[in-house]
C-alpha positions as CSV (number, residue, x, y, z in Angstrom):
1,N,0.0,0.0,0.0
2,V,1.1,3.6,-0.7
3,I,-0.2,6.2,1.7
4,G,-0.1,10.0,1.9
5,L,-1.4,12.2,4.7
6,L,-2.6,15.8,4.5
7,R,-2.9,17.1,8.1
8,G,-6.1,18.9,8.9
9,S,-6.2,22.6,10.0
10,D,-8.5,22.3,13.0
11,P,-6.6,21.7,16.3
12,A,-9.1,19.1,17.5
13,L,-10.6,17.6,14.3
14,R,-7.1,17.1,12.7
15,E,-6.9,14.0,15.0
16,T,-9.8,12.4,13.0
17,Y,-9.4,11.2,9.4
18,V,-11.1,10.7,6.1
19,I,-9.7,8.2,3.6
20,L,-9.7,8.5,-0.2
21,S,-8.5,5.3,-1.9
22,A,-8.2,3.3,-5.0
23,H,-6.4,0.0,-6.0
24,Y,-3.4,0.3,-8.3
25,D,-3.1,-3.4,-9.2
26,H,-4.8,-5.1,-12.2
27,L,-4.5,-8.6,-13.8
28,G,-1.0,-8.2,-15.2
29,T,-0.5,-10.4,-18.3
30,G,-2.2,-13.3,-20.0
31,P,-2.0,-15.2,-23.3
32,K,-1.2,-13.1,-26.3
33,D,-4.1,-12.0,-28.6
34,E,-3.9,-12.0,-32.4
35,H,-1.8,-8.8,-32.3
36,G,0.7,-10.2,-29.8
37,D,-0.7,-8.1,-26.9
38,R,-0.6,-9.9,-23.6
39,I,-0.8,-6.9,-21.2
40,F,-3.9,-6.1,-19.2
41,N,-3.4,-2.4,-18.6
42,G,-6.5,-1.8,-16.5
43,A,-6.9,1.9,-17.5
44,N,-10.4,2.1,-16.1
45,D,-10.0,-0.7,-13.5
46,D,-8.4,0.9,-11.7
47,A,-5.8,3.3,-13.0
48,S,-8.6,5.8,-13.3
49,G,-9.2,5.6,-9.6
50,T,-5.6,5.7,-8.7
51,A,-4.9,8.8,-11.0
52,S,-7.9,10.5,-9.4
53,V,-6.7,9.9,-5.9
54,I,-3.3,11.5,-6.9
55,E,-5.0,14.5,-8.6
56,I,-7.4,15.1,-5.8
57,A,-4.6,14.9,-3.2
58,S,-2.6,17.4,-5.2
59,A,-5.5,19.8,-5.5
60,L,-6.6,19.7,-1.9
61,A,-3.0,20.1,-0.7
62,T,-3.1,23.7,-2.1
63,M,-6.1,24.7,-0.1
64,Q,-5.8,27.5,2.4
65,P,-6.9,26.8,5.0
66,R,-6.7,23.1,4.7
67,P,-9.8,20.9,5.4
68,K,-10.4,20.6,9.2
69,R,-9.9,16.8,9.5
70,S,-6.8,15.1,8.2
71,L,-7.1,13.4,4.8
72,V,-5.5,10.0,4.1
73,F,-4.8,9.2,0.4
74,M,-4.2,5.6,-0.2
75,A,-3.4,3.3,-3.2
76,F,-4.2,-0.3,-2.3
77,Y,-2.4,-3.3,-3.6
78,G,-4.1,-6.6,-4.5
79,E,-7.7,-5.8,-4.8
80,E,-8.0,-8.1,-7.8
81,H,-6.5,-10.9,-5.6
82,G,-9.2,-10.6,-2.9
83,L,-8.9,-7.2,-1.3
84,V,-5.4,-8.0,-0.1
85,G,-4.1,-4.5,0.6
86,S,-7.2,-3.1,2.2
87,T,-7.6,-6.1,4.4
88,Y,-4.0,-5.8,5.5
89,Y,-4.6,-2.1,6.2
90,A,-7.7,-2.8,8.3
91,A,-5.6,-5.1,10.5
92,H,-2.5,-2.8,10.6
93,P,-3.9,0.8,10.2
94,V,-1.5,3.7,10.0
95,V,-4.1,6.1,11.6
96,P,-6.5,4.8,14.2
97,L,-9.6,3.2,12.8
98,A,-11.7,4.5,15.8
99,R,-10.8,8.0,14.6
100,T,-11.3,7.3,10.9
101,V,-14.7,8.8,10.3
102,A,-15.3,7.9,6.7
103,A,-13.7,6.3,3.6
104,V,-14.4,6.9,-0.1
105,N,-13.0,4.4,-2.5
106,L,-12.8,5.0,-6.3
107,E,-13.3,2.2,-8.8
108,Q,-13.8,2.5,-12.5
109,V,-14.4,6.3,-12.7
110,G,-13.1,6.8,-16.3
111,R,-15.3,4.9,-18.7
112,T,-18.8,6.2,-19.6
113,D,-19.7,3.4,-22.0
114,D,-21.5,1.3,-19.4
115,S,-23.0,-1.9,-20.6
116,E,-26.4,-0.7,-19.6
117,G,-26.0,2.6,-21.6
118,P,-24.0,5.8,-21.6
119,R,-23.1,7.2,-18.1
120,V,-22.3,10.9,-18.4
121,D,-22.6,13.3,-15.5
122,A,-23.6,10.4,-13.3
123,A,-22.0,8.2,-10.7
124,N,-22.9,5.2,-8.6
125,V,-22.2,4.5,-4.9
126,T,-22.2,1.1,-3.4
127,G,-24.3,0.7,-0.2
128,F,-26.0,3.9,-1.2
129,D,-28.3,4.1,1.8
130,F,-26.0,2.4,4.3
131,S,-24.5,5.6,5.8
132,T,-24.6,9.3,5.7
133,V,-21.4,9.5,3.7
134,T,-23.6,9.3,0.6
135,D,-25.3,12.5,1.7
136,A,-22.1,14.5,1.4
137,L,-21.3,13.0,-2.0
138,R,-24.8,13.5,-3.3
139,Q,-24.8,17.2,-2.2
140,A,-21.5,17.7,-3.9
141,G,-22.9,16.1,-7.1
142,E,-25.9,18.4,-7.0
143,T,-23.5,21.4,-6.8
144,L,-21.5,20.2,-9.8
145,G,-24.2,18.7,-12.0
146,V,-23.4,15.1,-11.3
147,G,-26.3,12.8,-10.5
148,L,-25.4,10.3,-7.7
149,Q,-27.5,7.3,-8.0
150,K,-28.4,3.9,-6.4
151,H,-28.3,1.1,-8.9
152,P,-31.3,-1.1,-8.1
153,Q,-29.2,-4.3,-8.0
154,N,-25.5,-3.5,-8.0
155,S,-25.5,-0.8,-5.2
156,D,-25.9,-3.4,-2.5
157,L,-24.5,-6.4,-4.4
158,Y,-21.1,-4.7,-5.1
159,F,-20.7,-3.2,-1.6
160,N,-18.4,-6.1,-0.6
161,A,-16.7,-6.3,-4.0
162,S,-14.1,-3.5,-3.6
163,D,-11.7,-2.1,-1.0
164,N,-14.3,-0.2,0.9
165,A,-15.5,-3.6,2.2
166,A,-12.5,-4.2,4.4
167,L,-12.8,-0.8,6.1
168,A,-16.6,-1.3,6.5
169,R,-16.0,-4.6,8.2
170,A,-13.7,-2.7,10.6
171,G,-16.6,-0.3,11.3
172,V,-15.6,2.7,9.2
173,P,-18.5,4.1,7.1
174,A,-16.9,3.3,3.7
175,H,-18.3,3.2,0.2
176,T,-17.1,2.9,-3.4
177,V,-17.8,5.5,-6.1
178,S,-17.9,4.4,-9.7
179,V,-19.2,5.5,-13.1
180,A,-19.7,2.2,-14.9
181,Y,-20.2,-1.1,-13.0
182,A,-19.7,-3.0,-16.3
183,F,-18.2,-2.0,-19.6
184,P,-17.2,-3.8,-22.8
185,D,-13.5,-4.4,-22.0
186,Y,-13.9,-5.2,-18.3
187,H,-10.9,-7.3,-17.2
188,G,-9.8,-7.3,-20.9
189,R,-6.7,-6.3,-22.8
190,D,-8.6,-3.4,-24.5
191,D,-9.1,-1.5,-21.2
192,E,-6.6,1.2,-22.3
193,W,-6.2,4.9,-21.8
194,E,-7.8,5.9,-25.2
195,Q,-11.2,4.6,-23.8
196,I,-11.3,7.0,-20.9
197,D,-13.7,9.9,-21.0
198,Y,-11.3,12.5,-19.4
199,V,-13.8,15.4,-19.4
200,N,-16.3,13.3,-17.4
201,M,-13.7,11.9,-15.1
202,S,-12.5,15.4,-14.2
203,K,-16.1,16.2,-13.2
204,I,-16.4,13.1,-11.1
205,D,-13.1,14.0,-9.4
206,R,-14.3,17.5,-8.6
207,M,-17.5,16.0,-7.0
208,V,-15.4,13.6,-4.9
209,A,-13.1,16.4,-3.8
210,L,-16.0,18.6,-2.8
211,G,-17.5,15.7,-0.9
212,L,-14.3,15.0,0.9
213,I,-14.1,18.6,2.0
214,S,-17.6,18.4,3.3
215,L,-16.8,15.2,5.2
216,A,-13.6,16.7,6.6
217,D,-15.2,20.0,7.7
218,A,-18.5,18.6,9.2
219,A,-18.8,19.0,13.0
220,E,-20.4,15.6,13.3
221,P,-18.9,12.5,11.7
222,P,-20.9,10.3,9.3
223,K,-23.0,7.4,10.8
224,W,-24.2,4.0,9.6
225,D,-28.0,4.0,9.1
226,A,-29.4,2.2,12.1
227,A,-32.7,1.7,10.3
228,N,-31.1,-0.4,7.6
229,P,-30.7,-4.1,8.8
230,K,-27.9,-4.6,6.3
231,T,-25.7,-2.3,8.3
232,E,-25.9,-4.3,11.6
233,P,-22.5,-5.9,11.3
234,Y,-20.8,-2.6,10.4
235,R,-22.5,-0.8,13.3
236,K,-21.4,-3.6,15.7
237,A,-17.8,-3.3,14.4
238,R,-18.0,0.5,14.9
């Protein structure tokens, strides 16, 4: 795992933390295709998320004053091998999990050619109604013209499919933001940089950055939704 820390500006709240993460691994290589290409570049899954974490960290580091809470920027290893890096982090945290108030994970934020239809100015959140983290992201989306949505099947189904899950199991309100859950070259050799919609990705990144600022500056930390029975194990862990 690769970790960066931006210290918060508030004397008290700086000892609490908000995580922004993405996984930097992909599938590596496989058998050659007819053109001799055997590299799985993973431009959308998940170089788009990793690049976004770096860009957002760079932007927020220039803020004066800085956000009130401290921000942790993390690139996880081994998501494709079973959430290896995030599971390790949850067992060996660099900042206390009890003082980590929220985590936003980025997965597949670059492609708009969703298998269900074009996804422009729109984003998904896993576990959409599991915690109030979504409220901060949704409000940021409204400000910037990005519709944050709950996919009727995949929002809950994919909650445990990315690195947010390891942090959620440790009690941290944690969700994954994506644009397309499925796209034509998913886990394929053709998931390359030319397929990325950079204009849309920049809009998604601005939404995420604004949501992070909101989470970092809020007087009260986010909470799991006690009315949702699916959150019971995460509330107990908290």
